[in-house]
Backbone bond lengths (Angstrom), bond angles and torsions (degrees), N, CA, C in turn:
res aa  C-N    CA-C-N  psi(-1)  N-CA   C-N-CA  omega(-1)  CA-C   N-CA-C  phi
1 M - - - 1.412 - - 1.528 111.76 -
2 A 1.321 110.18 -42.03 1.473 116.45 177.63 1.512 112.60 -63.36
3 S 1.328 115.36 -37.04 1.492 122.27 -179.74 1.469 107.20 -65.12
4 I 1.337 113.44 -45.16 1.482 115.55 -176.79 1.454 112.58 -64.60
5 G 1.385 119.53 -38.21 1.420 125.60 174.76 1.523 113.66 -58.41
6 M 1.336 115.00 -42.55 1.482 122.61 -179.82 1.471 109.09 -63.22
7 Q 1.409 115.51 -48.60 1.453 118.75 -178.89 1.481 111.67 -59.16
8 S 1.369 117.65 -38.36 1.425 119.84 -176.82 1.494 111.97 -71.77
9 G 1.400 114.50 -33.97 1.460 115.99 173.79 1.479 111.21 -68.92
10 S 1.259 123.03 -37.63 1.537 124.58 177.39 1.436 112.10 -62.77
11 S 1.320 115.64 -41.71 1.481 118.59 177.94 1.490 112.57 -60.04
12 D 1.363 113.90 -44.92 1.542 117.38 179.42 1.458 113.90 -62.15
13 F 1.425 113.63 -36.41 1.487 116.33 179.34 1.510 111.31 -67.26
14 V 1.376 115.19 -41.11 1.532 119.43 -176.89 1.528 105.54 -65.18
15 A 1.338 114.87 -44.70 1.515 116.21 -179.40 1.546 109.39 -61.63
16 Y 1.262 119.10 -39.21 1.486 120.90 -179.70 1.456 109.36 -66.64
17 Y 1.294 117.66 -40.75 1.540 123.43 -174.11 1.567 107.45 -65.11
18 R 1.347 112.30 -46.48 1.482 118.53 -177.36 1.550 108.51 -65.26
19 S 1.268 116.00 -42.84 1.502 120.76 176.23 1.524 112.97 -58.38
20 S 1.340 115.04 -39.76 1.453 120.70 177.30 1.523 110.94 -66.45
21 Q 1.308 116.08 -41.24 1.544 118.79 -178.82 1.483 106.46 -66.95
22 I 1.298 119.99 -43.38 1.439 120.71 179.88 1.563 112.30 -57.47
23 C 1.356 112.06 -46.85 1.478 118.60 177.81 1.491 112.86 -60.01
24 Y 1.362 116.66 -40.77 1.476 122.57 -177.42 1.515 110.06 -68.01
25 R 1.342 113.47 -45.03 1.496 116.67 178.97 1.582 111.59 -65.25
26 S 1.383 113.33 -36.25 1.442 115.65 178.11 1.556 109.99 -65.57
27 S 1.340 115.83 -37.94 1.487 119.66 179.37 1.493 110.48 -65.05
28 E 1.385 116.92 -40.66 1.413 120.58 179.72 1.573 110.81 -64.78
29 K 1.297 116.41 -37.56 1.428 119.31 -179.60 1.541 109.24 -67.14
30 R 1.374 113.98 -43.48 1.508 117.38 177.44 1.479 111.71 -60.82
31 A 1.352 114.81 -40.13 1.522 118.43 -179.40 1.550 110.49 -64.70
32 D 1.342 113.59 -45.84 1.491 117.32 176.25 1.455 113.71 -59.30
33 R 1.343 115.73 -41.60 1.442 118.52 -178.51 1.546 111.91 -67.44
34 T 1.364 114.24 -39.84 1.445 117.66 176.30 1.515 113.86 -62.30
35 E 1.416 112.36 -41.60 1.432 116.38 -179.70 1.557 109.13 -64.31
36 S 1.327 116.82 -39.28 1.485 121.63 -179.38 1.518 108.92 -60.02
37 L 1.352 114.81 -47.56 1.495 118.73 -179.41 1.505 112.90 -61.67
38 L 1.351 117.03 -39.38 1.451 119.90 178.48 1.519 110.30 -63.99
39 Y 1.327 116.27 -40.80 1.444 122.62 -176.24 1.523 108.79 -66.39
40 I 1.419 117.31 -40.35 1.428 121.95 178.97 1.504 111.42 -63.95
41 R 1.368 115.22 -44.36 1.466 120.83 177.08 1.550 110.83 -61.28
42 L 1.293 114.32 -43.49 1.468 115.78 179.66 1.479 114.11 -62.59
43 M 1.344 116.37 -44.30 1.501 123.30 173.83 1.588 113.10 -56.41
44 K 1.354 111.98 -41.36 1.437 115.03 179.36 1.593 113.80 -66.26
45 N 1.347 114.33 -33.52 1.439 118.80 -179.17 1.499 112.57 -87.06
46 Q 1.345 116.49 -13.31 1.425 119.51 179.72 1.483 113.26 -69.50
47 R 1.368 119.39 134.46 1.492 121.29 176.65 1.492 110.14 -106.38
48 F 1.355 111.82 135.89 1.383 115.81 179.48 1.511 109.33 -112.51
49 D 1.338 117.30 98.89 1.466 122.11 -175.97 1.503 108.77 -88.66
50 T 1.372 116.80 123.09 1.438 119.22 176.92 1.507 115.93 -111.52
51 G 1.316 116.88 2.02 1.476 124.24 175.86 1.520 113.50 -110.67
52 F 1.384 114.61 -168.82 1.374 123.32 176.19 1.552 111.75 -100.91
53 T 1.223 115.92 145.14 1.458 121.70 173.29 1.538 104.78 -80.09
54 L 1.358 115.54 163.05 1.401 121.86 -179.76 1.523 113.16 -59.52
55 I 1.381 113.87 -38.77 1.439 119.65 -179.42 1.484 109.73 -67.64
56 E 1.333 118.11 -44.91 1.483 121.16 178.43 1.526 109.07 -57.16
57 L 1.340 117.90 -46.58 1.428 122.30 -178.89 1.553 112.35 -58.01
58 M 1.389 114.12 -44.60 1.405 120.83 -176.28 1.559 109.63 -65.26
59 V 1.380 113.96 -38.23 1.496 116.51 -179.80 1.532 110.05 -66.71
60 T 1.336 115.38 -46.03 1.492 121.78 177.55 1.514 111.15 -54.89
61 V 1.335 118.73 -47.10 1.489 120.13 178.12 1.511 112.16 -62.78
62 A 1.302 115.86 -40.58 1.487 118.15 179.74 1.511 113.17 -64.87
63 V 1.340 117.03 -40.34 1.439 121.25 174.75 1.469 114.56 -62.71
64 A 1.355 114.62 -44.89 1.493 121.51 178.84 1.543 110.74 -62.74
65 A 1.370 116.26 -39.25 1.540 118.97 -179.73 1.537 108.38 -67.44
66 T 1.337 117.58 -36.89 1.472 117.48 -178.42 1.508 110.58 -72.36
67 V 1.333 120.17 -38.40 1.453 123.88 176.99 1.511 108.70 -61.24
68 L 1.291 120.63 -44.67 1.482 125.60 -178.37 1.530 111.22 -65.56
69 T 1.340 113.57 -42.44 1.442 119.22 -179.37 1.503 114.16 -62.74
70 V 1.359 114.52 -39.72 1.419 119.13 -177.26 1.522 113.94 -91.65
71 G 1.318 115.42 -34.01 1.476 122.56 -172.70 1.522 115.33 -80.86
72 V 1.365 116.35 -43.80 1.428 119.57 -175.65 1.602 113.64 -61.85
73 P 1.330 116.65 -50.11 1.487 117.77 175.88 1.532 112.80 -57.31
74 S 1.267 116.99 -39.67 1.517 120.28 -176.95 1.533 107.05 -67.26
75 F 1.353 116.10 -41.41 1.476 118.76 -177.95 1.526 110.44 -67.16
76 R 1.345 116.74 -39.13 1.437 118.78 -177.26 1.560 106.93 -68.12
77 E 1.324 117.56 -39.34 1.545 119.66 179.93 1.546 106.37 -64.59
78 L 1.333 119.26 -40.14 1.428 117.80 -179.87 1.508 111.42 -62.92
79 I 1.283 120.07 -38.13 1.495 120.70 177.69 1.525 110.26 -69.49
80 Q 1.320 121.93 -37.66 1.418 121.61 176.37 1.535 110.84 -65.19
81 N 1.332 115.69 -42.43 1.484 117.18 -179.22 1.559 108.00 -62.70
82 N 1.254 118.38 -39.83 1.545 120.83 -178.39 1.468 110.63 -66.59
83 R 1.352 115.86 -35.54 1.501 116.43 -179.09 1.605 107.71 -70.53
84 L 1.326 119.69 -40.21 1.429 120.29 179.35 1.569 110.63 -64.68
85 T 1.347 114.06 -39.58 1.508 119.54 178.98 1.508 110.00 -63.11
86 T 1.360 116.46 -41.67 1.451 122.76 -177.90 1.562 108.65 -62.55
87 A 1.320 118.23 -45.08 1.469 124.08 179.51 1.498 111.59 -60.28
88 V 1.351 114.27 -45.54 1.488 119.50 177.96 1.479 111.18 -60.73
89 N 1.355 117.31 -46.63 1.452 123.27 -175.09 1.510 110.52 -63.82
90 D 1.407 114.43 -37.21 1.519 120.18 179.49 1.566 107.04 -60.89
91 M 1.324 113.22 -48.20 1.489 116.39 -173.82 1.566 109.91 -66.71
92 V 1.305 117.16 -37.31 1.478 119.78 179.77 1.500 107.82 -63.43
93 T 1.343 119.31 -41.72 1.491 124.57 179.01 1.554 108.63 -58.55
94 E 1.385 116.84 -43.92 1.432 118.77 -176.23 1.562 111.10 -71.20
95 F 1.304 118.66 -39.65 1.455 121.38 175.00 1.478 111.65 -58.62
96 N 1.343 114.06 -46.47 1.509 118.40 -178.19 1.509 110.93 -65.48
97 L 1.307 117.00 -34.13 1.482 119.85 177.92 1.548 109.59 -66.32
98 A 1.305 112.74 -49.63 1.545 118.41 -178.80 1.518 108.91 -57.20
99 R 1.265 118.11 -47.59 1.519 121.90 -176.70 1.519 111.46 -64.73
100 S 1.401 115.56 -45.60 1.423 116.08 -174.32 1.541 109.69 -72.69
101 E 1.346 117.75 -31.28 1.438 118.84 175.16 1.584 114.92 -66.68
102 A 1.357 112.66 -38.12 1.405 118.30 175.61 1.533 110.94 -61.80
103 V 1.345 122.48 -42.43 1.380 124.84 179.81 1.516 110.08 -69.50
104 K 1.337 118.27 -40.83 1.424 122.74 -178.06 1.539 109.76 -64.43
105 R 1.320 117.63 -42.83 1.417 122.85 -177.39 1.559 113.93 -82.05
106 G 1.422 112.34 -21.91 1.447 116.05 -176.02 1.527 111.51 66.11
107 A 1.337 112.50 32.02 1.496 117.27 -176.08 1.584 103.95 -153.18
108 P 1.406 113.16 158.19 1.509 116.02 -176.47 1.508 115.42 -61.97
109 V 1.278 116.80 139.39 1.452 125.52 170.61 1.497 110.76 -122.42
110 T 1.330 121.45 131.23 1.466 123.01 -176.26 1.506 111.98 -117.16
111 L 1.378 113.07 142.68 1.404 122.57 172.36 1.554 107.53 -113.68
112 C 1.320 119.46 121.89 1.461 120.23 -174.77 1.502 111.45 -143.23
113 K 1.356 117.50 164.17 1.437 122.42 173.73 1.433 109.21 -64.17
114 R 1.261 118.07 135.79 1.511 123.47 -175.29 1.510 115.38 -93.66
115 N 1.346 115.18 157.17 1.461 117.15 172.05 1.593 106.17 -87.18
116 T 1.271 112.10 -179.67 1.525 118.54 -170.79 1.489 109.39 -63.80
117 A 1.315 117.64 -37.44 1.514 118.90 -177.97 1.523 111.97 -80.30
118 G 1.340 119.01 -15.34 1.437 119.27 178.28 1.542 109.95 80.05
119 T 1.285 116.30 20.96 1.470 120.23 -179.01 1.516 115.43 -104.95
120 G 1.355 115.55 -2.79 1.367 119.12 -178.86 1.535 112.24 -169.61
121 C 1.369 113.74 -176.51 1.539 115.99 178.45 1.470 110.82 -90.92
122 D 1.350 114.52 156.46 1.475 119.00 178.01 1.598 104.39 -146.86
123 S 1.294 112.28 109.76 1.537 117.86 -176.80 1.544 112.73 -79.16
124 T 1.344 115.75 -5.73 1.443 118.67 -176.27 1.526 113.98 -91.91
125 V 1.303 113.83 -5.15 1.525 115.09 -178.97 1.537 108.58 -106.65
126 A 1.292 115.56 176.11 1.424 121.85 -179.85 1.529 112.41 -90.60
127 W 1.261 117.07 157.11 1.467 121.19 177.01 1.501 113.14 -59.60
128 L 1.362 113.58 -29.11 1.506 120.97 178.32 1.570 108.31 -58.92
129 S 1.296 118.47 -26.43 1.519 121.37 -178.23 1.489 112.00 -69.48
130 G 1.303 119.65 -11.87 1.472 123.19 -178.95 1.568 110.30 111.50
131 W 1.364 113.33 178.78 1.409 118.39 -177.56 1.553 109.59 -153.59
132 I 1.295 117.13 170.96 1.400 124.34 176.79 1.520 109.66 -131.45
133 V 1.339 115.56 153.17 1.458 119.31 175.20 1.602 104.50 -120.76
134 F 1.316 118.25 128.23 1.465 118.14 -178.39 1.488 112.03 -142.66
135 A 1.300 117.05 155.11 1.451 122.60 174.63 1.499 108.84 -73.61
136 D 1.318 116.86 105.21 1.511 124.67 -175.14 1.516 106.78 -96.55
137 T 1.330 117.83 83.27 1.415 125.22 -172.79 1.547 114.51 -51.00
138 N 1.388 114.38 -46.39 1.467 116.47 -178.50 1.577 110.90 -97.77
139 G 1.304 116.35 -0.51 1.503 117.83 173.91 1.496 112.62 74.65
140 N 1.370 118.84 21.14 1.442 120.23 -173.82 1.553 112.08 -90.45
141 G 1.362 115.41 -4.81 1.487 117.58 179.27 1.521 114.24 80.06
142 T 1.345 114.77 15.36 1.453 117.61 -177.93 1.521 107.41 -132.43
143 V 1.388 113.14 138.47 1.458 116.75 -179.06 1.509 107.98 -75.67
144 D 1.319 117.76 100.26 1.455 123.09 178.43 1.524 111.73 -89.91
145 S 1.308 115.47 170.73 1.439 118.87 174.58 1.540 109.88 -61.29
146 G 1.336 113.95 129.77 1.438 119.93 -179.90 1.507 112.76 96.41
147 D 1.326 118.09 -11.35 1.498 120.25 177.88 1.556 108.15 -82.31
148 Q 1.294 114.34 136.82 1.471 119.50 -175.18 1.524 109.61 -98.11
149 I 1.319 117.94 127.43 1.425 124.20 173.11 1.529 109.79 -79.69
150 L 1.304 115.99 118.89 1.492 118.83 -174.97 1.489 113.23 -95.09
151 R 1.320 117.50 -26.00 1.484 118.69 -175.10 1.543 107.58 -154.51
152 I 1.325 118.92 137.46 1.433 122.93 171.17 1.481 107.65 -120.76
153 H 1.318 122.13 124.43 1.436 127.25 -179.51 1.495 109.90 -111.72
154 G 1.306 118.75 125.49 1.487 121.10 177.80 1.481 114.35 -73.61
155 P 1.387 115.33 176.43 1.438 121.19 -179.89 1.510 111.63 -57.01
156 L 1.363 116.57 150.17 1.469 121.49 177.43 1.541 108.78 -89.00
157 S 1.282 115.88 145.38 1.495 121.69 175.61 1.537 109.57 -126.01
158 G 1.327 113.48 153.27 1.435 118.82 175.30 1.559 113.01 92.98
159 I 1.335 116.28 -4.60 1.491 120.17 173.52 1.477 109.02 -129.45
160 N 1.407 114.67 161.03 1.478 119.60 -174.10 1.499 111.47 -95.53
161 S 1.255 118.74 -33.40 1.420 120.82 179.72 1.479 115.46 -153.63
162 L 1.409 114.57 154.72 1.413 122.92 176.18 1.530 103.64 -134.24
163 N 1.312 114.68 105.83 1.460 120.85 -172.81 1.511 111.59 -106.93
164 F 1.355 117.43 128.39 1.450 121.71 -179.59 1.576 106.92 -131.41
165 G 1.346 114.15 37.55 1.467 117.42 -179.41 1.464 111.17 59.77
166 S 1.326 118.14 -131.90 1.425 125.25 -179.21 1.515 113.45 -95.62
167 R 1.340 117.40 5.07 1.459 123.04 -178.57 1.530 111.84 -73.05
168 N 1.251 117.63 123.26 1.440 122.26 173.10 1.567 113.02 -103.55
169 R 1.268 113.29 -14.04 1.449 119.28 -179.97 1.497 110.72 -156.28
170 V 1.339 114.98 164.00 1.517 121.04 169.52 1.474 106.92 -133.91
171 T 1.308 119.40 129.66 1.448 123.60 -179.38 1.577 107.40 -118.68
172 F 1.352 114.55 124.51 1.422 119.66 174.43 1.498 109.15 -99.16
173 D 1.384 116.00 134.76 1.403 120.10 178.80 1.517 112.28 -81.54
174 G 1.266 120.65 178.99 1.426 125.77 -176.78 1.525 115.51 -60.64
175 H 1.350 116.92 -15.21 1.445 119.42 176.19 1.492 113.76 -101.87
176 G 1.376 115.40 5.61 1.496 119.57 177.81 1.495 113.70 88.60
177 F 1.354 118.29 3.83 1.493 120.93 179.90 1.552 109.63 -83.46
178 A 1.344 115.59 149.33 1.466 119.11 175.54 1.548 108.31 -120.12
179 T 1.363 113.35 52.76 1.451 117.63 -176.16 1.515 111.41 -59.69
180 G 1.407 115.18 130.02 1.414 122.91 179.71 1.528 112.93 87.42
181 Y 1.292 116.69 -3.06 1.519 118.97 -176.80 1.550 112.80 -114.66
182 S 1.321 117.01 9.76 1.432 120.22 179.99 1.517 111.28 -61.72
183 G 1.362 115.99 155.74 1.439 117.51 -177.77 1.545 110.52 163.49
184 T 1.282 112.05 177.71 1.511 120.19 -177.06 1.577 108.62 -112.65
185 M 1.289 116.26 127.16 1.428 121.90 175.91 1.495 110.52 -105.05
186 S 1.372 118.07 121.49 1.431 120.54 -173.59 1.546 111.32 -110.98
187 F 1.317 117.75 129.40 1.449 124.04 179.22 1.564 109.64 -108.86
188 C 1.351 114.83 119.96 1.498 117.54 -172.27 1.525 107.32 -131.68
189 D 1.340 113.03 150.45 1.461 123.73 168.84 1.473 111.71 -119.48
190 D 1.367 120.76 -168.74 1.439 120.23 -176.09 1.536 114.06 -69.98
191 R 1.368 117.33 -0.89 1.499 119.39 175.00 1.475 115.97 -84.84
192 G 1.406 113.94 -9.11 1.477 120.17 174.41 1.520 111.62 82.08
193 L 1.269 113.03 -156.77 1.510 122.53 -177.09 1.498 114.40 -62.36
194 S 1.318 117.87 -29.21 1.513 121.65 -174.03 1.486 109.83 -61.10
195 K 1.352 119.87 -25.88 1.421 123.02 -174.98 1.556 111.16 -121.60
196 A 1.278 116.06 6.89 1.470 117.95 -173.85 1.528 111.14 -69.59
197 K 1.334 118.37 155.24 1.452 126.12 174.17 1.433 109.37 -123.61
198 G 1.364 118.46 157.16 1.428 120.33 -171.67 1.536 111.15 -151.43
199 L 1.293 114.24 154.93 1.469 125.20 172.99 1.533 111.99 -122.26
200 I 1.312 112.29 137.28 1.463 119.03 -177.88 1.585 108.53 -113.10
201 L 1.360 114.87 117.22 1.496 121.98 -179.17 1.519 108.49 -100.18
202 S 1.293 116.84 124.75 1.525 120.70 179.88 1.542 108.20 -96.28
203 N 1.338 118.51 165.72 1.467 123.16 179.30 1.581 110.80 -66.31
204 T 1.373 115.51 -19.05 1.448 116.72 176.81 1.490 111.81 -81.37
205 G 1.320 118.38 -1.60 1.444 122.83 177.70 1.508 114.29 90.51
206 R 1.303 119.66 6.10 1.471 122.12 -178.89 1.523 109.57 -90.39
207 L 1.332 112.68 145.35 1.490 120.68 175.47 1.505 109.42 -107.04
208 R 1.292 114.70 152.02 1.451 123.02 171.05 1.494 111.84 -147.23
209 A 1.310 117.61 155.78 1.500 117.40 -179.99 1.512 104.78 -82.23
210 A 1.420 111.58 144.78 1.446 121.33 -178.52 1.600 107.75 -67.27
211 G 1.250 116.09 141.91 1.497 122.87 175.99 1.449 113.90 -108.02
212 S 1.288 116.92 -176.45 1.474 121.63 -178.58 1.545 113.23 -63.31
213 G 1.251 116.95 -23.93 1.481 122.92 -178.17 1.552 114.39 -88.21
214 D 1.304 111.82 -5.98 1.539 118.66 178.85 1.539 111.87 -90.10
215 T 1.291 115.08 142.83 1.543 120.15 177.09 1.477 109.78 -90.09
216 L 1.317 115.51 124.41 1.511 122.27 173.33 1.502 108.51 -110.85
217 T 1.312 112.06 158.39 1.418 118.71 -175.15 1.577 111.44 -133.10
218 C 1.278 120.73 122.65 1.454 125.27 -178.88 1.530 107.74 -109.30
219 S 1.324 117.02 123.80 1.446 120.79 179.72 1.524 108.34 -154.12
């Protein structure tokens, strides 16, 4: 009898356990189904924007306009300043070459405005057309037979004028002096005197950059 009672109790437990498992699995399936339905609804309601809104576009245009308004003039001025500086540096290099060659040779060396061919001096053209440096044996400012041309510089670009007063040439003697050729050389672009740069040549042959107290001429 006891055995029969135990078997009956075991059967009831097994039946209860199986029923619980079935209910649990059914609950899991319902939960999964509910979760899936929620996900589907969420995906249907989800908006995938791939473009710009009108406000975003307006903000972008406003920022771009500000950058262009401020940046472009500054960039243009930077380019102009660099061109002026390059022209000044080129001339400093040529003066230094002429002076050092004169001292090394112990004889005159001349820097003058060049002719189109670059074979001699031409006082009728502007300094912007370029210049030459040559060993001027007799110091007459003319490329004579036997005189050696040491450097030919082409026309300058990016600046409007290179003014050296009435000077058409500079001749350094064998000691490096430029007696009688002192003066101010002005480098200008379309911004005029406000942005002009200059070089001051002394009779001793030394160059220096023009300062605020020096007078420059743009023409």
